[in-house]
N, C-alpha and C positions, 0 to 999 in steps of 0.2 A: 471515540472522539469526545463523547458527553461526560463520559469515564473522569476523561484528563483534565473535564474541565471542573466538576466537582473536586477532585484531588487538588486542582491549582488553590482554588477557592477555601477548601478546609487546611489549604499548608500556609495562605495568606491569611486566615483570621487564625489561625494558633501561633504564630509569630507572633504577629498585632498582640495576642492576650498575654504569652511572654512578657514580650516588654511592657505593656502595662503592670503587670503581674507582679512588677520586679519591686524588692524592698533592697533600699542604697543605704547606705553606711557610712559617714568619711570615714577612712583609717588612718589619713595622714596630714597634714595643712600643705599647701601649696605656699609659692613665693612666685611672684611675676617682679623682675625689674625693667624698666621701661625703657631707652635710650633718651637723654634729653638733648634737643640742638637749639639753638635759635637761630632766626630770619631774619635777616636786614634786607631793608625796600631800596634796591639801588637805584629805583627811578619812579617819576609821577606816571599813573596813567590814567586814559583816556580812553573810554570805551563811547560810541554812537550804536546804535542796534538800529541795520534798516528798518526803515519803513514798506509794507508790501499794501497793494490793494489787491483782494482778493475776489474774484467774481463765484461768486460758488454756482452750481450748476441748478436745475430746477429735474425733481426727479417727483413722477407723480406713480404712485403704487398702486393699482389695481387689481382683482380679480376676473377671470375668465372661466365659465364652467365650458371643461371637455370630457369627453368621453374618451375612456384609456384602458386598457387591460392592466391589472393586477393581481400578483400574485394570493393565492387564495392559502392563508395557513390555520393549519390544524393543531391540537395537542389533545394527546392523551397520557390517562397513568399509567406510569408502570410503578414497579417494584424496584429497586435497584438500591445495591449494596455503598455508602457512605464512610469516610471514616469518622469515628468518634475521637475527640479528641476531650483530656481531661487536664484542668492546669492548676496546680498549686502554686500559688503565690511563695515570695521569699518569706515573707512571717511567717504562710504556714508550716514553711520548711522549720523557718530557726524557732517558733512551738515545738513541732516533734523530737528536734534536737533537746533542746531544753527538758523534754519527759524522761 
């Protein structure tokens, strides 16, 4: 169970690093044509917002001491094998291609 948490974390970190290390170059211009509309008013409007009288509740926050049973958590050091991730950015890869 613990090993799978390390693997999932490593994959998430690698994915985030890969996206952050991208080198983006525009290869083509884009064009967007938006449709045009004409709107005409057909009647006058009138808005009357209702009014409300609100009486909020009284809330008193206090504390009291109680005795209860809680779990005791201990930790131990253990050597585990975790994935090692190496990332080359897009700029590094482009520099290698030019050599």
